[in-house]
N, C-alpha and C positions, 0 to 999 in steps of 0.2 A: 804139432799136435793138430789131430784132426778134428775138424768140425765135425757135429755130427750129422749126420744122413736124415735128411727129410724124408719121412716116408710119403712117398707120391699118393694122392688121394684120387680115388676115380670121381669124374666129373659127375657122376651120377650121386655119387655119395653127398654131394653139395645139397641137393635137394630132398633126400631122404629115401631115393629111389634107386635100388641098383642100375648099373650100367646097360644091362640087357633090357631094362624095363622100358617099353613102349608107352608114348603119350596117352596111346588108347588100346583098348584091347585088340589084339590081331595087328598092329602095327610093327614094322621092322624095326630092329635096331637104328639103322642109318636113318630112319624116317625120325625117330626120336631126336637124333643128333638137328637135324634139319628144322625141326619143331621149336627146338630152343635158340636156335640161330635167328629163327625169322622172329620170334618174341622178344630176343634181344636187341634185334634189330628196329623193331617195331617201338620199343622203349626209347631206346636211343633216338629215334626219328622223331618221337614225340616230346621228347628233352628238347632236342635240337629246335624243332618247331617253336616251342614255349620261350626259349633262349631267343630265337629272331625276332618273335611277336611282341617281346617285352623290348628288346632293343630297338625294334622300328615305333612302339609307342612312347619310348623316352626321347627317339632322335627325332622324329617326324616333326613335332613342334618346331625345335629348333631350327631344323634347315627350312621348314615353311617361313617362319620369321625371318631368316637369314635371305631367302630370296627376295622376299616381300620389301626389306630393307634395300637390298641391291636394287632393286627395280626403282624404289622411291630415290635413291640415289642418282640411279641414271635420269630419272626424269628432272630432279632439281639440277643435275650438271647440265642438260639442254634448257632448262628455265633461265639459269645462269649466263650461259652463253647468248641465249636469245637477248637478255637484260644487258650486257655487255654491249652488244650488237646495238642496240637502241641508244645506248648511252653513248656510245659514239657518235651516231647519228646526230644524236640532240647538242653534242658538244660543237659538231661540224656547223649544224644550223646556228647555235649561238654565236661561234665565231664568226659567222656571215653577218649575223647584224649588227657587229662592230663595225663594218665597213660603211663608210657613208653612200656609196654609191647603191649599195645593195638596198639600204633603207630607201633612199630616194626612188628605186625600181619599185620597190614594194608599194610605196606611196603613191605612186603612178598606176600599178597595176590593179591593186586593191581598192584604193577610196578616190580614184580616179583625178588625183591632183594633177595640175599643172604648174610649169612654173611661168614665175610673171615675164609675160610679153609673148607665151606662147600661145596657140590657137588648137584647143582640143576638139576632135572630131571623132565623132561616133556614129559606126556603121549600126543603124537598126535590122533592118530586114531589108534585103537588097531587093527582094521580089515585092514588097509591099511600099517601098518609098517611092514616092511620086516626085516626076522632076521639076522645080521650080522653073517657071519662065525668065527668060533674060531680060531685063528692063531695058530701055532706051540707050540708057549710058553702057549697056554691056556688061553691068555688073549683077550679081544677083542680089536678093535683099539681105539685111545681116540679120534676120530672124533664125538663120540655119536652114535645115532640111527640111522640107514639108513632111508631117507624119500621118498616118493613117487617122482618118476621122475619129475625134474623141480622145487621141492621144495627147501627151504630153510630157516633156521632158522634166522629169523631176530629179532631185538629187536622190543617193541612196536611202540617208536617215529619213527622208520623206515618206519614200516606198515601204520602210520597215514600219514607220508610224501608223501608215495608212493600214499595212495588212494586221497591225494590232489591234487598230479601231473597228475592220470589219471581223475580225476574229470575236472580238467582246460582243458582237450583235449576232453571233450565228445562234441559229434553234436548231437544235440536232432534231426535233419532232416534225421538222418542215413548216411547223406553223411559225409564221413570220410576225409577231407583234411589234409594231414600231414603238420605242421607246419614247416614253412621255417626256417632251423636254420641258424643263421648270423655267421660265422666264423672270422668275423671282416673286410671282404672286402665289400665295398660299390658298391652297382649296381646303374648304371645310368637306368634310366627307365621313 
């Protein structure tokens, strides 16, 4: 059995005009075909543009969030590596403090401690230290090196306490009013 033959419909019959009809009066029949093709392409281009625009609007926030999270992940990985490096350095320092020789060296260095029987020497400022005269017996006095006028050797904690005391009496306005010392006598006023 044969399938019924379909009647071919001319392209112009689709829009209701004869095939020879021009899009505007005086136009050639070839121009009509070009105008329909251009109109079809422009509709397709508009539809394609809309699809691309919608796809961009849907995907852009997701891509932007992905890139932001990726950058944050990279930053956190760098922070983690730095923290691990710091932890390793601190563990090494903690292990050094377990060594009694290191503790002793730090006490000598930081707190100026000396072992019993040792003599501690401190170079103050070689340009200002005045030579002490040698006594008749050929020995120098046991008082230590001569210091510049008004200087005295004080332990580190006394120096810190003196700086705290001075800082408490500092007047930022430049007007220094001596603090009234209380002798224990009450004043009426």
